[in-house]
N, C-alpha and C positions, 0 to 999 in steps of 0.2 A: 419462959422463952421471950427473948427480946423481939421488938417489932422490926420487921423487915420491910422498908418502903421500896428500895431499889436493890435488887439482888441479881447477880450474874451466876449462871450455872450451866454446866455441860450435861446434856441428857444423852445417855448411851442408848442407841436404837439397834444395836447389833443383832439381838434376837429376832427383831422384826425384819431386818434386812436379809436374814438367812432363811426366813420362813417361806410360806407359800406366796406366789407372785400376786394372787388376786387381792386387790384392795390393800396393798402395803401402805399406801399413803394414809388411808383412813385409820388403819391400826396404829400408825405412827402418831397421828394427831391425838388419838384416844390415849395413847401412852403418855404423851406430853401432858395432856390434861390431867390424867390420873396422878402423875408425879407432882404436879403443882398442887393438886387438892391434898395429897398426902403430906407434902412438905410444909405447906402454909396453912392448911385447914380451911381452904376456901370453899365457898358455896358456888361461886360462879367464876369461870375462867374464860377470858376473851383472848383468842389467838389471832394475831395479826396475819393477814393474808400473805405477807411477804415471807413468813415462816414456812407456810405450805409451799409457796413457789420455790423457795430455797431447797426444801426437802426433796422436791420432785424435779430438780434441775436436769437430771439425766433421764427423766421419764417417771411416770407414776409407779412403775413396778421396780425401779432401780433407785431406791431412796438412799440418802446418805446414812452412814452408820453412826454418826455423832453430830450433834448440833449444839451450838452455844447460844443461849438465849438470855435476855434480861427480863426479869419479872418485876413489874411495877404495881403498886397498890393503888386502885382507883377509889374504892369505897371501903366500907367496913369488912366485907367478906368477898370483894370482887377484885380480881387481879388481871392484869394485861400482860401477855407474853409477846415480846418483840425480839427480833433478830439482833444479836450482839454484833456490832461492827468493830473490826480490829482497828486500833489506833496505833500507828507506827511512827 
């Protein structure tokens, strides 16, 4: 598998958005973390607070169903997840 230093991906959170209302934001952040660990084989994942703010822009129980993020490599097994900004 080739090294991925900067990688953009779309994470689907539809199952979480249709689940129980309590703590949807926390479950969405755990899902993002688990996807990054599974995809990159990371030991530590740092999620930018702007990602959480963007997820809960309609309220903590009305999260977005999809989010586009950029994953950057910090150290050997440490990755940073930031919000992808559209360039038009």
